[in-house]
DSSP file (Angstrom, degrees, kcal/mol; ACC not computed):
  #  RESIDUE AA STRUCTURE BP1 BP2  ACC     N-H-->O    O-->H-N    N-H-->O    O-->H-N    TCO  KAPPA ALPHA  PHI   PSI    X-CA   Y-CA   Z-CA
    1    1 A M              0   0    0      0, 0.0    18,-0.7     0, 0.0     2,-0.4   0.000 360.0 360.0 360.0 -49.0  -42.8   30.2  -19.6
    2    2 A F  E     -A   18   0A   0     16,-0.1     2,-0.3    14,-0.0    14,-0.1  -0.889 360.0-154.1-111.7 145.2  -46.0   31.1  -21.4
    3    3 A T  E     -A   15   0A   0     12,-0.7    12,-1.6    14,-0.5     2,-0.5  -0.833  10.7-139.8-119.3 154.7  -46.2   31.7  -25.1
    4    4 A T  E     -A   14   0A   0     -2,-0.3     2,-0.3    10,-0.2    10,-0.2  -0.959  26.6-170.2-111.2 129.8  -48.4   33.6  -27.4
    5    5 A R  E     -A   13   0A   0      8,-1.4     8,-1.6    -2,-0.5     2,-0.5  -0.846  18.8-131.3-120.7 154.3  -49.3   31.9  -30.7
    6    6 A R  E     -A   12   0A   0     -2,-0.3     2,-0.2     6,-0.2     6,-0.2  -0.868  20.8-147.7-100.8 137.9  -51.0   33.0  -33.8
    7    7 A R    >   -     0   0    0      4,-1.5     3,-1.3    -2,-0.5     0, 0.0  -0.526  30.2-103.4 -94.5 170.5  -53.7   30.9  -35.2
    8    8 A T  T 3  S+     0   0    0      1,-0.3    -1,-0.1    -2,-0.2    -2,-0.0   0.721 116.0  65.0 -68.7 -19.6  -54.4   30.5  -38.9
    9    9 A N  T 3  S-     0   0    0      2,-0.2    -1,-0.3     1,-0.1     3,-0.1   0.077 113.2-111.7 -95.5  27.4  -57.4   32.8  -38.7
   10   10 A I  S <  S+     0   0    0     -3,-1.3     2,-0.2     1,-0.2    -2,-0.1   0.255  77.0 125.6  70.2  -8.6  -55.2   35.9  -37.8
   11   11 A R        -     0   0    0      1,-0.0    -4,-1.5    -5,-0.0     2,-0.5  -0.576  57.8-131.1 -79.4 144.2  -56.5   36.3  -34.2
   12   12 A R  E     +A    6   0A   0     -2,-0.2     2,-0.3    -6,-0.2    -6,-0.2  -0.824  30.1 176.6 -94.7 131.0  -54.0   36.3  -31.4
   13   13 A T  E     -A    5   0A   0     -8,-1.6    -8,-1.4    -2,-0.5     2,-0.5  -0.937  26.7-123.5-129.4 155.6  -54.7   34.0  -28.5
   14   14 A T  E     -A    4   0A   0     -2,-0.3     2,-0.5   -10,-0.2   -10,-0.2  -0.847  18.6-153.9-101.4 131.3  -52.7   33.2  -25.4
   15   15 A S  E     -A    3   0A   0    -12,-1.6   -12,-0.7    -2,-0.5    -2,-0.0  -0.899   5.9-159.5-105.1 131.4  -51.9   29.7  -24.7
   16   16 A W  E     +     0   0A   0     -2,-0.5     2,-0.3   -14,-0.1    -1,-0.1   0.089  52.3 121.8 -97.2  22.9  -51.3   28.8  -21.1
   17   17 A S  E     -     0   0A   0    -14,-0.2   -14,-0.5     1,-0.1     2,-0.2  -0.616  64.5-115.4 -86.1 147.8  -49.3   25.7  -21.9
   18   18 A R  E     -A    2   0A   0     -2,-0.3     2,-0.2   -16,-0.1   -16,-0.1  -0.467  28.8-108.0 -79.6 150.6  -45.8   25.3  -20.6
   19   19 A K        -     0   0    0    -18,-0.7     2,-0.5    -2,-0.2    -1,-0.1  -0.550  34.0-117.7 -73.7 143.5  -42.8   25.2  -22.8
   20   20 A K        -     0   0    0     -2,-0.2     2,-0.4     1,-0.0    -1,-0.1  -0.717  25.7-142.9 -83.7 126.7  -41.3   21.8  -23.1
   21   21 A T        -     0   0    0     -2,-0.5     2,-0.4     0, 0.0    -3,-0.0  -0.747  11.8-154.7 -91.4 136.3  -37.7   21.8  -21.8
   22   22 A R        -     0   0    0     -2,-0.4     2,-0.2     0, 0.0    -2,-0.0  -0.889  18.3-118.1-109.9 139.9  -35.3   19.7  -23.7
   23   23 A R        -     0   0    0     -2,-0.4     0, 0.0     1,-0.1     0, 0.0  -0.491  35.8-108.4 -72.3 144.1  -32.1   18.3  -22.1
   24   24 A S    >>  -     0   0    0     -2,-0.2     4,-1.5     1,-0.1     3,-0.6  -0.498  15.3-131.3 -73.2 141.3  -29.0   19.5  -23.7
   25   25 A P  H 3> S+     0   0    0      0, 0.0     4,-2.2     0, 0.0    -1,-0.1   0.772 106.5  65.3 -62.4 -23.4  -27.2   16.8  -25.7
   26   26 A K  H 3> S+     0   0    0      2,-0.2     4,-2.2     1,-0.2     5,-0.2   0.912 100.5  48.0 -65.1 -43.4  -24.0   17.9  -23.9
   27   27 A A  H <> S+     0   0    0     -3,-0.6     4,-2.2     2,-0.2    -1,-0.2   0.891 112.3  49.1 -65.4 -40.1  -25.4   16.7  -20.5
   28   28 A I  H  X S+     0   0    0     -4,-1.5     4,-2.3     2,-0.2    -1,-0.2   0.905 110.8  50.6 -66.2 -40.7  -26.4   13.4  -22.0
   29   29 A T  H  X S+     0   0    0     -4,-2.2     4,-2.3     2,-0.2    -2,-0.2   0.911 110.1  49.6 -63.4 -42.8  -23.0   13.0  -23.6
   30   30 A I  H  X S+     0   0    0     -4,-2.2     4,-2.3     2,-0.2    -2,-0.2   0.913 111.5  49.0 -63.0 -43.1  -21.2   13.7  -20.3
   31   31 A A  H  X S+     0   0    0     -4,-2.2     4,-2.4     1,-0.2     5,-0.2   0.903 111.5  49.1 -63.6 -41.1  -23.4   11.2  -18.4
   32   32 A M  H  X S+     0   0    0     -4,-2.3     4,-2.4     1,-0.2    -1,-0.2   0.885 110.9  49.7 -67.3 -37.7  -22.8    8.5  -21.0
   33   33 A V  H  X S+     0   0    0     -4,-2.3     4,-2.3     2,-0.2    -2,-0.2   0.900 111.2  49.8 -66.8 -40.6  -19.0    9.1  -20.9
   34   34 A A  H  X S+     0   0    0     -4,-2.3     4,-2.0     2,-0.2    -2,-0.2   0.940 114.6  43.0 -63.9 -47.4  -19.0    8.9  -17.1
   35   35 A V  H  X S+     0   0    0     -4,-2.4     4,-2.4     1,-0.2     5,-0.2   0.913 114.7  50.8 -65.1 -42.3  -20.9    5.6  -17.1
   36   36 A G  H  X S+     0   0    0     -4,-2.4     4,-2.5    -5,-0.2    -1,-0.2   0.870 108.1  53.0 -63.2 -37.0  -18.9    4.2  -19.9
   37   37 A G  H  X S+     0   0    0     -4,-2.3     4,-2.3     2,-0.2    -1,-0.2   0.907 110.1  47.2 -64.5 -42.2  -15.7    5.1  -18.1
   38   38 A L  H  X S+     0   0    0     -4,-2.0     4,-2.0     2,-0.2    -2,-0.2   0.917 114.2  46.4 -65.9 -43.1  -16.8    3.3  -15.0
   39   39 A V  H  X S+     0   0    0     -4,-2.4     4,-2.3     1,-0.2    -2,-0.2   0.907 112.8  50.8 -65.2 -41.2  -17.8    0.2  -16.9
   40   40 A G  H  X S+     0   0    0     -4,-2.5     4,-2.5    -5,-0.2    -2,-0.2   0.894 108.9  50.9 -63.4 -40.8  -14.6    0.3  -18.9
   41   41 A A  H  X S+     0   0    0     -4,-2.3     4,-2.3     2,-0.2    -1,-0.2   0.895 110.0  50.7 -63.6 -40.0  -12.5    0.5  -15.7
   42   42 A E  H  X S+     0   0    0     -4,-2.0     4,-2.1     2,-0.2    -2,-0.2   0.929 112.1  45.9 -62.5 -46.2  -14.4   -2.5  -14.3
   43   43 A I  H  X S+     0   0    0     -4,-2.3     4,-1.3     1,-0.2    -2,-0.2   0.912 112.6  50.9 -64.4 -42.4  -13.8   -4.6  -17.4
   44   44 A L  H  X S+     0   0    0     -4,-2.5     4,-2.6     1,-0.2     3,-0.2   0.902 110.2  49.3 -62.5 -41.7  -10.1   -3.6  -17.5
   45   45 A L  H  X S+     0   0    0     -4,-2.3     4,-2.6     1,-0.2    -1,-0.2   0.888 108.4  53.4 -65.0 -38.9   -9.6   -4.5  -13.9
   46   46 A R  H  < S+     0   0    0     -4,-2.1    -1,-0.2     1,-0.2    -2,-0.2   0.770 114.0  43.1 -68.4 -24.0  -11.3   -7.9  -14.5
   47   47 A I  H  X S+     0   0    0     -4,-1.3     4,-0.7    -3,-0.2    -2,-0.2   0.880 119.4  40.7 -83.8 -42.6   -8.8   -8.6  -17.3
   48   48 A I  H  X S+     0   0    0     -4,-2.6     4,-1.8     1,-0.2     3,-0.3   0.854 101.9  68.6 -77.7 -36.2   -5.7   -7.3  -15.6
   49   49 A A  H  X>S+     0   0    0     -4,-2.6     5,-1.2     1,-0.2     6,-1.2   0.892 101.4  44.7 -56.6 -47.5   -6.2   -8.7  -12.1
   50   50 A P  H  45S+     0   0    0      0, 0.0    -1,-0.2     0, 0.0    -2,-0.2   0.850 112.1  54.1 -66.3 -30.4   -5.8  -12.4  -13.1
   51   51 A L  H  <5S+     0   0    0     -4,-0.7    -2,-0.2    -3,-0.3    -3,-0.1   0.843 114.7  38.9 -70.8 -32.6   -2.7  -11.6  -15.2
   52   52 A T  H  <5S-     0   0    0     -4,-1.8    -1,-0.2    -3,-0.2    -3,-0.1   0.537 110.5-114.3 -95.1  -8.2   -0.9   -9.8  -12.4
   53   53 A G  T >X5S+     0   0    0     -4,-1.1     4,-0.9    -5,-0.2     3,-0.7   0.508  80.3 125.3  86.3   4.6   -1.9  -12.1   -9.5
   54   54 A L  H 3>< +     0   0    0     -5,-1.2     4,-2.2    -6,-0.3     5,-0.2   0.793  62.5  66.3 -66.7 -27.8   -3.9   -9.4   -7.8
   55   55 A D  H 3> S+     0   0    0     -6,-1.2     4,-2.0     1,-0.2    -1,-0.2   0.835  96.3  55.2 -65.0 -31.6   -7.0  -11.6   -7.8
   56   56 A R  H <4 S+     0   0    0     -3,-0.7    -1,-0.2    -7,-0.3    -2,-0.2   0.874 109.9  46.4 -68.7 -35.4   -5.4  -14.0   -5.3
   57   57 A Q  H >< S+     0   0    0     -4,-0.9     3,-0.7     1,-0.2    -2,-0.2   0.886 113.4  48.2 -72.2 -38.3   -4.8  -11.1   -3.0
   58   58 A L  H 3< S+     0   0    0     -4,-2.2     2,-0.5     1,-0.3    -2,-0.2   0.840 112.6  49.0 -71.2 -32.4   -8.3   -9.7   -3.3
   59   59 A N  T 3< S+     0   0    0     -4,-2.0    -1,-0.3    -5,-0.2    -2,-0.1  -0.424  85.2 177.3-102.3  56.1   -9.8  -13.2   -2.8
   60   60 A A    <   -     0   0    0     -3,-0.7     2,-0.2    -2,-0.5    -3,-0.1  -0.264  38.4-101.0 -63.8 145.9   -7.8  -14.0    0.3
   61   61 A D    >   -     0   0    0      1,-0.1     3,-1.6    -5,-0.1     6,-0.3  -0.483  23.7-138.7 -66.7 131.0   -8.6  -17.3    2.1
   62   62 A S  T 3  S+     0   0    0      1,-0.3    -1,-0.1    -2,-0.2    -2,-0.1   0.572  99.3  62.8 -72.0  -7.0  -10.8  -16.7    5.1
   63   63 A T  T 3  S+     0   0    0      4,-0.1    -1,-0.3     5,-0.0    -2,-0.1   0.497  76.5 113.8 -94.6  -3.2   -8.8  -19.2    7.1
   64   64 A S  S <> S-     0   0    0     -3,-1.6     4,-2.2     1,-0.1     5,-0.2  -0.320  76.3-119.7 -68.0 153.8   -5.5  -17.2    6.9
   65   65 A A  H  > S+     0   0    0      1,-0.2     4,-1.9     2,-0.2    -1,-0.1   0.872 110.9  50.3 -63.2 -39.7   -4.2  -15.8   10.2
   66   66 A M  H  > S+     0   0    0      2,-0.2     4,-1.5     1,-0.2    -1,-0.2   0.908 110.2  49.4 -67.6 -41.1   -4.3  -12.2    9.0
   67   67 A V  H  > S+     0   0    0     -6,-0.3     4,-0.9     1,-0.2     3,-0.2   0.927 113.3  46.4 -64.7 -44.0   -7.9  -12.4    7.8
   68   68 A Q  H  < S+     0   0    0     -4,-2.2    22,-2.3     1,-0.2    23,-0.4   0.838 107.4  58.8 -67.2 -31.8   -9.1  -14.0   11.1
   69   69 A A  H  < S+     0   0    0     -4,-1.9    -1,-0.2     1,-0.2    -2,-0.2   0.862 111.8  39.7 -65.4 -34.9   -7.2  -11.4   13.1
   70   70 A Y  H  < S+     0   0    0     -4,-1.5    -1,-0.2    -3,-0.2     2,-0.2   0.532  91.3 103.5 -95.2  -6.7   -9.1   -8.5   11.6
   71   71 A Q  S  < S-     0   0    0     -4,-0.9    20,-1.9    -3,-0.3    19,-0.4  -0.545  73.5-120.3 -74.8 142.3  -12.5  -10.2   11.5
   72   72 A M  E     -b   91   0B   0     -2,-0.2    17,-0.6    17,-0.2     2,-0.5  -0.556  19.8-164.1 -85.8 145.8  -14.9   -8.9   14.2
   73   73 A R  E     -b   92   0B   0     18,-2.5    20,-2.1    -2,-0.2     2,-0.4  -0.960  16.7-148.6-125.5 110.7  -16.4  -11.1   16.9
   74   74 A F  E     -b   93   0B   0     -2,-0.5     8,-1.3    12,-0.3     2,-0.3  -0.648  13.6-162.7 -85.5 134.3  -19.3   -9.3   18.6
   75   75 A L  E     -bC  94  81B   0     18,-3.0    20,-0.7    -2,-0.4    -2,-0.0  -0.827  18.7-115.8-114.9 152.8  -19.9  -10.2   22.2
   76   76 A S    >   -     0   0    0      4,-3.4     3,-2.4    -2,-0.3    -1,-0.1  -0.286  43.5 -94.9 -73.8 169.0  -23.0   -9.6   24.4
   77   77 A P  T 3  S+     0   0    0      0, 0.0    -1,-0.1     0, 0.0    17,-0.0   0.761 129.3  57.8 -57.9 -23.4  -22.7   -7.2   27.4
   78   78 A E  T 3  S-     0   0    0      2,-0.1    -2,-0.0     1,-0.0    -3,-0.0   0.510 122.7-107.8 -83.8  -4.2  -22.0  -10.3   29.5
   79   79 A G  S <  S+     0   0    0     -3,-2.4    15,-0.0     1,-0.3    -1,-0.0   0.571  77.7 129.0  90.5  10.7  -19.0  -11.1   27.3
   80   80 A Q        -     0   0    0      1,-0.0    -4,-3.4     0, 0.0    -1,-0.3  -0.788  62.3-111.2 -98.5 141.3  -20.6  -14.1   25.5
   81   81 A P  B     -C   75   0B   0      0, 0.0    -6,-0.2     0, 0.0     2,-0.2  -0.413  35.5-106.4 -68.8 146.0  -20.6  -14.4   21.7
   82   82 A Y        -     0   0    0     -8,-1.3     3,-0.3     1,-0.1    -8,-0.1  -0.522  20.0-144.8 -70.8 137.2  -23.9  -14.1   19.9
   83   83 A K  S    S+     0   0    0     -2,-0.2    -1,-0.1     1,-0.2     4,-0.1   0.775  96.5  52.5 -75.2 -26.7  -25.2  -17.4   18.6
   84   84 A T  S    S+     0   0    0      2,-0.1    -1,-0.2     3,-0.0    -2,-0.0   0.613 100.0  72.1 -87.0 -12.0  -26.8  -15.9   15.5
   85   85 A L  S    S-     0   0    0     -3,-0.3     2,-0.2   -11,-0.1   -12,-0.0  -0.805  90.6-108.6-104.0 144.1  -23.7  -14.1   14.3
   86   86 A P        -     0   0    0      0, 0.0   -12,-0.3     0, 0.0     3,-0.2  -0.523  32.9-172.8 -66.8 134.4  -20.6  -15.7   12.8
   87   87 A G        +     0   0    0     -2,-0.2   -14,-0.1     1,-0.1    -2,-0.0  -0.264  40.7 122.0-125.8  47.2  -17.9  -15.4   15.4
   88   88 A A        +     0   0    0    -16,-0.2   -15,-0.1     2,-0.0    -1,-0.1   0.641  52.5  95.1 -85.0 -13.9  -14.7  -16.6   13.6
   89   89 A G        -     0   0    0    -17,-0.6   -20,-0.2    -3,-0.2   -17,-0.2  -0.220  64.7-144.7 -79.7 167.6  -12.7  -13.4   14.1
   90   90 A Q  S    S+     0   0    0    -22,-2.3     2,-1.0   -19,-0.4   -21,-0.2   0.619  75.9  92.1-102.2 -17.7  -10.2  -12.5   16.8
   91   91 A L  E     -b   72   0B   0    -20,-1.9   -18,-2.5   -23,-0.4     2,-0.3  -0.694  68.5-155.4 -83.6 103.2  -11.0   -8.8   17.2
   92   92 A M  E     +b   73   0B   0     -2,-1.0    12,-2.3   -20,-0.2     2,-0.3  -0.584  18.2 171.3 -87.5 140.3  -13.7   -8.7   19.9
   93   93 A A  E     -bD  74 103B   0    -20,-2.1   -18,-3.0    -2,-0.3     2,-0.3  -0.978  17.8-151.0-143.7 153.2  -16.2   -5.9   20.2
   94   94 A T  E     -bD  75 102B   0      8,-2.7     8,-2.9    -2,-0.3   -18,-0.1  -0.865  34.2 -92.6-121.3 159.2  -19.3   -5.1   22.3
   95   95 A R  E     - D   0 101B   0    -20,-0.7     6,-0.3    -2,-0.3     3,-0.1  -0.426  37.1-169.2 -69.8 144.5  -22.3   -3.0   21.4
   96   96 A N  E  >  - D   0 100B   0      4,-1.0     4,-2.5    -2,-0.1    -1,-0.0  -0.992  20.5-144.4-136.1 126.5  -22.2    0.6   22.5
   97   97 A P  T  4 S+     0   0    0      0, 0.0    -1,-0.1     0, 0.0    -2,-0.0   0.801 100.9  37.2 -64.2 -27.2  -25.3    2.8   22.4
   98   98 A L  T  4 S+     0   0    0      1,-0.1    -3,-0.0    -3,-0.1     3,-0.0   0.852 128.9  28.4 -90.8 -37.4  -23.3    5.9   21.5
   99   99 A L  T  4 S-     0   0    0      1,-0.1     2,-0.6     0, 0.0    -1,-0.1   0.617  96.4-122.8-100.9 -15.4  -20.7    4.5   19.1
  100  100 A G  E  < S+D   96   0B   0     -4,-2.5    -4,-1.0     2,-0.0     2,-0.3  -0.425  88.0   6.4  98.3 -56.3  -22.4    1.4   17.7
  101  101 A Y  E     -D   95   0B   0     -2,-0.6     2,-0.4    -6,-0.3    -6,-0.2  -0.977  65.5-153.0-151.5 160.2  -19.7   -0.9   18.9
  102  102 A Q  E     -D   94   0B   0     -8,-2.9    -8,-2.7    -2,-0.3     2,-0.1  -1.000  25.3-114.8-138.0 134.9  -16.6   -0.6   21.1
  103  103 A L  E     -D   93   0B   0     -2,-0.4   -10,-0.3    15,-0.3   -12,-0.0  -0.427  34.8-112.2 -68.7 139.9  -13.5   -2.7   21.0
  104  104 A K        -     0   0    0    -12,-2.3     3,-0.2    -2,-0.1   -12,-0.1  -0.514  39.2-113.8 -68.9 138.9  -12.8   -4.9   24.0
  105  105 A P  S    S+     0   0    0      0, 0.0    11,-0.3     0, 0.0    10,-0.1  -0.283  86.6  29.0 -73.3 161.6   -9.7   -3.6   25.9
  106  106 A S  S    S+     0   0    0      9,-1.6     2,-0.3     8,-0.2     9,-0.2   0.934  78.0 144.5  57.7  58.9   -6.5   -5.5   26.4
  107  107 A Q  E     +E  114   0C   0      7,-1.1     7,-3.1    -3,-0.2     2,-0.3  -0.902  21.6 179.8-119.3 152.6   -6.4   -7.6   23.2
  108  108 A Q  E     +E  113   0C   0     -2,-0.3     5,-0.2     5,-0.2     7,-0.0  -0.965  12.9 161.8-156.5 137.7   -3.3   -8.6   21.1
  109  109 A T        -     0   0    0      3,-2.7     3,-0.2    -2,-0.3    -2,-0.0  -0.834  57.6 -93.7-134.7 175.9   -2.4  -10.5   18.0
  110  110 A P  S    S+     0   0    0      0, 0.0     3,-0.1     0, 0.0   -44,-0.0   0.678 125.6  47.4 -65.1 -13.7    0.7  -10.4   15.9
  111  111 A F  S    S+     0   0    0      1,-0.2     2,-0.3   -45,-0.0   -45,-0.0   0.720 121.1   7.2-101.7 -24.5   -1.1   -7.9   13.7
  112  112 A W        -     0   0    0     -3,-0.2    -3,-2.7     2,-0.0     2,-0.4  -0.978  53.9-145.8-154.0 162.8   -2.6   -5.4   16.2
  113  113 A I  E     -E  108   0C   0     -2,-0.3     2,-0.5    -5,-0.2    -5,-0.2  -1.000   6.7-159.9-133.9 131.2   -2.7   -4.4   19.9
  114  114 A I  E     -E  107   0C   0     -7,-3.1    -7,-1.1    -2,-0.4     6,-0.2  -0.962  20.9-144.0-109.3 122.8   -5.7   -2.9   21.7
  115  115 A N    >   -     0   0    0      4,-2.6    -9,-1.6    -2,-0.5     3,-1.5  -0.051  34.4 -85.4 -78.8-174.9   -4.7   -1.1   24.9
  116  116 A E  T 3  S+     0   0    0      1,-0.3    -1,-0.1   -11,-0.3     7,-0.0   0.703 127.8  54.3 -65.8 -19.9   -6.6   -1.0   28.2
  117  117 A Q  T 3  S-     0   0    0      2,-0.1    -1,-0.3   -13,-0.1    -2,-0.0   0.492 119.5-106.0 -93.6  -3.8   -8.7    1.9   27.0
  118  118 A G  S <  S+     0   0    0     -3,-1.5   -15,-0.3     1,-0.3     2,-0.3   0.618  77.1 130.2  90.7  13.6   -9.9    0.1   23.8
  119  119 A F        -     0   0    0      2,-0.2    -4,-2.6     4,-0.0     2,-2.0  -0.706  69.5-112.5 -98.9 153.0   -7.7    2.1   21.4
  120  120 A R  S    S+     0   0    0     -2,-0.3    -6,-0.2    -6,-0.2     3,-0.1  -0.535  84.2  99.5 -82.3  74.1   -5.4    0.5   18.7
  121  121 A D  S    S-     0   0    0     -2,-2.0    -6,-0.3    -8,-0.2    -2,-0.2  -0.960  71.5-135.6-156.2 137.9   -2.2    1.6   20.3
  122  122 A P  S    S+     0   0    0      0, 0.0    -6,-0.2     0, 0.0    -1,-0.1   0.847  92.0  59.4 -68.6 -30.6    0.2   -0.3   22.6
  123  123 A D  S    S-     0   0    0     -8,-0.1    -8,-0.2    -3,-0.1     2,-0.1  -0.776  90.3-116.0 -99.6 141.2    0.5    2.6   25.0
  124  124 A P        -     0   0    0      0, 0.0     2,-0.5     0, 0.0    -1,-0.0  -0.388  28.9-115.0 -70.4 153.3   -2.5    4.1   26.9
  125  125 A V        -     0   0    0     -4,-0.1    -6,-0.0    -2,-0.1    -4,-0.0  -0.777  31.4-121.3 -89.0 127.1   -3.5    7.6   26.3
  126  126 A S        -     0   0    0     -2,-0.5    -1,-0.0     1,-0.1     0, 0.0  -0.446   9.2-137.9 -70.5 139.7   -3.0    9.8   29.3
  127  127 A P  S    S+     0   0    0      0, 0.0     2,-0.6     0, 0.0    -1,-0.1   0.822  88.1  77.5 -66.7 -30.0   -6.2   11.6   30.6
  128  128 A Q  S    S-     0   0    0      1,-0.0    -2,-0.1    -3,-0.0     0, 0.0  -0.729  79.9-144.2 -84.1 119.3   -4.3   14.8   31.2
  129  129 A K        -     0   0    0     -2,-0.6     3,-0.1     1,-0.1     6,-0.0  -0.695  17.4-120.3 -84.7 128.5   -3.7   16.6   27.9
  130  130 A P    >   -     0   0    0      0, 0.0     3,-1.7     0, 0.0     2,-0.1  -0.274  42.5 -82.4 -64.0 156.1   -0.3   18.4   27.6
  131  131 A E  T 3  S+     0   0    0      1,-0.3     3,-0.1     3,-0.0     0, 0.0  -0.371 114.0  10.8 -61.3 129.9   -0.4   22.1   26.9
  132  132 A G  T 3  S+     0   0    0      1,-0.3     2,-0.4    -3,-0.1    -1,-0.3   0.482  93.7 131.4  82.6   3.6   -0.9   22.9   23.2
  133  133 A E    <   -     0   0    0     -3,-1.7     2,-0.5     2,-0.0    -1,-0.3  -0.728  44.0-152.9 -91.4 138.2   -1.7   19.4   22.1
  134  134 A V        -     0   0    0     -2,-0.4     2,-0.5    -3,-0.1    -3,-0.0  -0.942   9.8-160.3-109.1 128.6   -4.8   18.8   19.9
  135  135 A R        +     0   0    0     -2,-0.5     2,-0.4     2,-0.0    -6,-0.0  -0.929  11.6 178.6-113.3 131.2   -6.4   15.4   20.2
  136  136 A I        -     0   0    0     -2,-0.5     2,-0.5     0, 0.0    -2,-0.0  -0.979   8.9-164.5-130.6 118.4   -8.7   13.9   17.6
  137  137 A F              0   0    0     -2,-0.4    -2,-0.0     1,-0.1     0, 0.0  -0.899 360.0 360.0-105.9 128.8  -10.2   10.4   18.1
  138  138 A V              0   0    0     -2,-0.5    -1,-0.1     0, 0.0     0, 0.0   0.326 360.0 360.0-121.5 360.0  -11.7    8.6   15.1
């Protein structure tokens, strides 16, 4: 951390300057390879996607039935859509202070079903948990 230097006039003096730390060229090389790999993957995807037709799937039309089915429509506590938010979707949700938002119960489209409890399952979950069952809600 601290070094002792000799001056030209033979006296030893102590210098309280810190040593300068240099980054290892290995760390810089690894960082450059990582960034270059990500940029290369992006360029490769932009070249391959139009050739395989993947770009049409990624840029799905917002008017398709599946896209509208999964778009959210946020409702006020009174059940009215907010005027300032776009409300083109079919999946209705309300604000919840603990969860952020909560799906409205009893909704259905050809793509999903929301049961009476607000879960994405056609059957309701029984409140009584069977012996030895572990439940995890996400």
